[in-house]
C-alpha positions as CSV (number, residue, x, y, z in Angstrom):
1,M,89.3,111.4,12.5
2,F,92.8,111.9,11.1
3,T,93.0,113.5,7.7
4,V,96.1,113.2,5.5
5,Y,97.3,116.0,3.3
6,W,100.3,116.2,1.0
7,I,101.7,119.7,0.8
8,N,104.1,121.2,-1.8
9,Q,105.1,124.6,-0.6
10,T,106.8,125.7,-3.8
11,K,103.7,125.1,-5.9
12,Q,101.3,126.1,-3.1
13,L,99.5,122.8,-3.3
14,K,97.6,121.0,-0.5
15,E,96.0,117.8,-1.6
16,Q,93.8,115.7,0.6
17,H,94.7,112.0,0.5
18,G,92.1,110.5,2.9
19,S,90.6,110.4,6.3
20,Y,91.2,107.6,8.9
21,E,89.9,106.5,12.3
22,T,93.4,106.3,13.9
23,F,96.7,108.1,13.6
24,E,98.4,104.7,12.8
25,Q,96.0,104.1,9.9
26,A,96.8,107.6,8.6
27,M,100.6,106.9,8.8
28,Q,100.1,103.5,7.2
29,S,98.3,105.2,4.2
30,I,101.5,107.3,3.6
31,R,103.8,104.2,3.9
32,D,101.4,102.3,1.5
33,W,101.5,105.1,-1.0
34,W,105.3,105.1,-0.9
35,K,105.4,101.3,-1.4
36,E,102.9,101.4,-4.3
37,N,104.9,104.1,-6.0
38,D,108.3,102.4,-5.3
39,Y,109.4,105.4,-3.3
40,Q,111.8,104.9,-0.4
41,P,112.5,108.0,1.7
42,R,115.9,108.0,3.3
43,Y,114.2,108.8,6.6
44,Y,111.0,110.3,7.9
45,R,110.1,112.0,11.2
46,V,106.9,113.0,12.8
47,I,106.7,116.5,14.3
48,E,103.7,117.3,16.5
49,H,102.0,120.7,16.2
50,G,99.0,120.8,18.6
51,Q,96.2,119.1,16.7
52,S,98.3,118.2,13.7
53,F,101.4,116.3,12.8
54,M,104.0,117.1,10.1
55,I,105.7,114.2,8.4
56,D,109.1,115.4,7.2
57,Y,110.5,112.8,4.7
58,G,113.6,114.7,3.5
59,L,112.3,116.8,0.7
60,Y,113.0,120.5,0.8
61,D,109.5,121.8,-0.1
62,C,107.1,118.8,0.3
63,F,105.7,117.1,3.4
64,Y,102.6,115.4,4.7
65,E,100.3,116.8,7.3
66,I,98.0,114.8,9.4
67,Q,95.3,116.8,11.0
68,F,93.2,115.5,14.0
69,E,89.6,116.5,13.6
70,P,87.4,115.6,16.6
71,T,84.1,114.0,15.7
72,E,80.9,114.8,17.5
73,E,79.4,112.0,19.5
74,K,75.7,111.5,19.2
């Protein structure tokens, strides 16, 4: 599972936005939110940190984090 969080460092907020089966679905959820809210970042980049990914989209204190959470197979 890939869980998407939106983080605002200034306000010390970490809001969960959903969990998805694939990384691409998690990324698409972010792009869909931008589209639904008429937001167009000038750029975005994905930075890998072990089991998580930071999505920098040009704001000083806000970013997305996608955390990979392995699921147990039965």
